[in-house]
N, C-alpha and C positions, 0 to 999 in steps of 0.2 A: 319755779322752785323758790322757796323762801330763803332769801339771802342771809338771814340771821341763824339758820340752822346749819349744822355741819353736814357736809356731803361725804359719802364714802364710795369707793369703787367696788361694784359688785361683780363686775366681769370685765375682762379685757379681750379684745378681738383683733385678729390680724387685718380685717377689712371693715371699713365703715358700714357697708351694707349689712354685714353680720350683726353689728351693734344695733343698727336700725331695726332689724328683724326682732332681736331680743327686746328692744325698747317697745315694740308693738305688743309683745306679750305682757309687759309691765303695764302699759297703758290700758289694755283690756282688763287687767286685774285692778285698775284704779290706783296704780302706784305712779306718782310723778317721777320722772327721770330726765337725765340730760346726757348727751354724748359729748365727750371731749376727744377731739381728733385734730391733729395738726396737719390738715390737708387743704388749707386755705378755703375752708367752707365748701369743699368738694371741687373747687376750681382747679386744683393741682393734684390730680389723682396719683401722680408719680410719688408724691410724698407718702401715700398710704402703703407703699411697699417697704418703707423703712421705719414707719412709726405706727404704733397700735392705736386703736380706738377704745376708749374707756367708757363704760356705762356707769353713770353715777346716780345714786339715790340719796335721799335724806337718811341720816343715820338711824332714825326711828323706824324706817321701812326696810332696813338691810336684811333682816332675817326672812321676812315675808317675800322680799324680792328674790332672794336666793332660792327659796322654795319654789316660787313661780318659774324661775329660769331652769331649775333642775327638773321640775315636772314637764316643762316644754322640751327638755333635752338639748338645750343650748349651752349649758355648762355642766 
């Protein structure tokens, strides 16, 4: 992702794997994304029970990303 552009949260998930699945739909649609999850990079899965995983995209891709995720039924 381009560090100079603003990122926005397009979806929040209870589990990291759900965010990763949603990210796959965005990748297939050609939309760059990132996951923000405080789970020590997956090493401490216990943290995922108390903290959510956020799916981020560049602000210019927000509308299209939401459409892709809605069409996929993940949000």
